[in-house]
C-alpha positions in Angstrom: 59.4 122.8 73.4 62.9 124.1 72.6 61.6 127.7 73.0 60.2 126.8 76.4 63.4 125.3 77.5 65.3 128.3 76.2 63.1 130.5 78.4 63.5 128.2 81.4 67.4 128.5 81.3 67.4 132.2 80.1 69.4 131.0 77.1 70.6 134.3 75.7 72.0 135.3 79.1 74.7 132.7 78.6 76.4 135.3 76.4 77.6 136.9 79.6 79.3 133.7 80.8 82.4 133.0 78.6 83.8 136.4 79.5 84.3 135.1 83.0 86.5 132.3 81.8 88.4 134.5 79.4 89.1 137.2 82.0 90.5 134.5 84.3 92.5 132.8 81.6 94.1 136.1 80.4 95.0 137.1 83.9 96.8 133.8 84.5 98.4 133.5 81.1 96.5 130.3 80.4 94.9 131.0 77.0 95.0 127.8 74.8 92.0 128.2 72.4 90.8 124.6 72.8 90.9 124.9 76.6 89.0 128.2 76.6 86.3 126.9 74.3 85.8 123.8 76.5 85.7 125.7 79.7 83.4 128.3 78.3 81.0 125.6 77.3 81.3 124.0 80.7 80.4 127.2 82.5 77.5 127.8 80.2 76.2 124.4 81.0 76.5 125.0 84.8 74.9 128.5 84.3 71.9 127.0 82.5 71.6 124.3 85.1 71.4 126.9 87.8 68.6 128.7 85.9 66.6 125.6 85.4 67.1 124.6 89.1 66.1 128.1 90.2 62.8 127.8 88.5 62.3 124.3 89.8 62.9 125.5 93.4 60.7 128.6 92.9 57.9 126.9 91.1 55.3 127.5 93.9 56.3 131.1 94.3 56.3 131.7 90.6 52.8 130.2 90.4 51.7 133.3 92.3 54.2 136.0 91.2 55.2 134.9 87.7 52.6 132.5 86.4 53.8 133.1 82.8 57.1 131.2 83.6 57.5 127.8 81.9 56.9 125.6 84.9 53.8 127.3 86.5 52.3 127.8 83.0 52.6 124.1 82.4 54.9 124.4 79.4 57.7 122.6 81.2 57.1 120.0 83.9 59.0 120.2 87.3 60.5 116.8 86.6 61.8 117.9 83.2 63.3 121.0 84.8 65.1 119.1 87.5 66.3 116.5 85.0 67.7 119.2 82.8 69.5 120.9 85.7 71.1 117.6 86.7 72.1 116.7 83.1 73.6 120.1 82.4 75.6 120.1 85.6 76.9 116.7 84.8 77.8 117.8 81.2 79.5 120.9 82.5 81.7 119.0 85.0 82.6 116.5 82.3 83.7 119.3 79.9 85.7 120.9 82.6 87.6 117.7 83.4 88.1 116.9 79.7 89.4 120.3 78.6 90.8 122.0 81.7 92.3 119.2 83.8 92.0 118.6 87.5 92.3 122.2 88.6 89.5 123.4 86.4 87.4 120.4 87.4 87.8 121.1 91.1 86.9 124.8 90.7 83.9 123.9 88.4 82.7 121.3 91.0 82.8 124.0 93.7 81.0 126.4 91.3 78.3 123.9 90.7 77.9 123.1 94.4 77.7 126.9 95.1 75.0 127.3 92.4 73.0 124.3 93.7 73.3 125.5 97.3 72.1 129.0 96.3 69.0 127.7 94.5 68.0 125.0 97.0 68.6 126.9 100.3 70.6 130.1 100.4 68.7 132.2 97.8 66.1 133.6 100.2 68.5 134.0 103.2 70.7 137.0 104.0 73.6 135.0 102.5 71.9 134.6 99.1 73.7 137.5 97.3 77.0 136.4 98.7 76.5 132.9 97.3 75.7 134.3 93.9 78.7 136.6 94.0 80.9 133.6 95.0 79.6 131.6 92.0 80.7 134.3 89.6 84.0 134.7 91.3 84.6 131.0 90.9 83.6 131.2 87.2 86.4 133.6 86.6 88.8 131.3 88.6 87.8 128.3 86.4 89.7 130.0 83.6 92.8 130.6 85.7 93.5 126.9 86.2 96.3 126.3 88.7 97.3 130.0 88.7 94.2 131.2 90.6 96.1 133.9 92.5 96.7 135.8 89.3 93.0 136.0 88.6 91.7 137.3 92.0 91.4 140.9 90.8 89.0 140.2 87.9 87.2 137.6 90.0 86.6 140.1 92.8 85.5 142.8 90.4 82.9 140.5 88.8 81.8 139.1 92.1 81.3 142.6 93.7 79.2 143.6 90.7 77.0 140.5 90.9 76.6 141.0 94.7 74.9 144.3 94.0 72.8 142.9 91.1 71.6 140.0 93.2 70.7 142.2 96.1 68.6 144.4 93.7 66.9 141.3 92.2 65.1 140.6 95.5 62.9 143.6 94.8 62.0 142.8 91.2 58.4 141.9 92.0 57.4 144.0 94.9 60.0 146.7 95.0 62.5 147.5 97.8 64.1 150.3 99.8 66.7 152.5 98.0 69.6 150.8 99.8 70.2 147.9 97.3 70.4 150.1 94.1 72.4 152.8 95.9 74.9 150.2 97.1 75.1 148.7 93.6 75.7 152.2 92.2 78.5 152.8 94.6 80.0 149.4 93.7 79.8 150.4 90.0 81.7 153.6 90.7 84.4 151.7 92.7 84.7 148.9 90.2 85.0 151.3 87.2 87.6 153.4 89.0 89.7 150.5 90.2 89.6 148.7 86.8 90.7 151.8 84.9 93.3 152.7 87.5 94.8 149.2 87.4 95.7 149.7 83.8 97.7 152.9 84.2 101.4 152.3 84.2 101.2 148.5 84.3 100.1 147.6 80.7 100.9 148.7 77.2 99.5 152.1 76.2 97.0 150.4 73.8 95.8 148.0 76.6 95.5 150.9 79.0 93.4 152.9 76.6 91.1 150.0 75.7 90.8 149.0 79.4 89.8 152.6 80.3 87.3 152.8 77.5 85.7 149.4 78.3 85.5 150.3 82.0 83.7 153.5 81.0 81.3 151.4 78.8 80.6 149.2 81.8 79.6 152.2 83.9 77.5 153.6 81.1 75.8 150.2 80.6 74.7 149.7 84.3 74.9 153.1 86.0 71.8 154.9 84.6 69.4 152.0 85.4 70.9 151.7 88.9 70.5 155.5 89.5 66.9 155.4 88.3 66.2 152.5 90.7 67.8 154.3 93.5 65.6 157.3 92.9 62.4 155.1 92.8 63.0 151.5 93.8 59.9 150.0 92.2 59.7 146.4 90.9 59.9 147.5 87.2 62.9 149.8 87.8 64.7 147.2 89.8 64.0 144.6 87.1 65.5 146.9 84.5 68.5 147.6 86.7 69.0 143.8 87.2 68.8 143.2 83.4 71.3 146.0 82.8 73.6 144.5 85.4 73.6 141.1 83.8 74.4 142.6 80.4 77.0 144.9 82.0 79.1 141.9 82.8 80.3 141.8 79.2 82.1 145.2 79.1 83.5 144.5 82.6 84.9 141.1 81.6 86.2 142.7 78.4 88.0 145.5 80.4 89.8 142.9 82.4 90.8 141.0 79.3 92.3 144.2 78.0 93.8 144.9 81.4 95.5 141.4 81.3 97.2 142.3 78.0 94.6 141.2 75.5 93.0 144.4 74.3 91.9 142.9 71.0 90.2 140.0 72.8 88.5 142.6 75.1 87.3 144.6 72.1 86.0 141.5 70.4 84.2 140.2 73.5 82.2 143.4 73.9 80.5 142.7 70.5 78.3 140.3 72.5 76.7 143.1 74.4 74.3 144.4 71.7 73.5 140.8 70.7 72.6 139.9 74.3 70.4 143.0 74.6 68.6 142.2 71.3 68.0 138.6 72.4 66.8 139.7 75.8 63.8 141.3 74.1 62.7 137.8 73.2 63.8 135.9 76.3 64.2 137.8 79.6 67.5 137.3 81.4 65.8 137.6 84.8 
């Protein structure tokens, strides 16, 4: 049962979540360890809730397109999935209030509302990718607390990346036109350039070097799969590009941690990338 629930919420993909909070916290100078642990746990709960709710909302479509998923295969009931989504959302908001105060709670509540709106209505509309991008932006701002203005740069970098990833995800089953992967590839180039350029002359030499290296790692992690999908936008290639995009969040978040003056934290955070890739062989992140 636990294995089925882990598959339902794409459990290993949660390794890409704490970096959002850390990037926002570093940018805003709000890095108390207990606060970061609590808010990271809160965001993981809300992320898992969104995954469970996504499968609950898509259970009829998955019965045709992905019958191996936990709900259509009968391993998890729809009622259990909805109950898990509700419980995890409640737990996430409680953690945000307890460890981050009123500012973090308000942002987390908006994050949860955005995730639920995406899953229950916006996902299959033209606004779907924008909702998902907004959710990731808000996840970064959760870490910023009251000083959200200071964290807008990493929030926009993360959100722009996820906008491209989500647009590509719409073709994971039946394929798409080359436009979504080409757009994602252009976004990757822009994000990589702006992230590295932002470090020049405005941080310590060590932070600048680490930021540039991590920005390059981000491009290397996501670019090849996006390029391949742009050349031939089939379902399997797009699915691979989406998976790479999810994992690519880690070096991007790490780069912004280094850019904010925490190069050691950025270097430590990127250790999660090979672990996430290894676990993805057992539980798909998409």
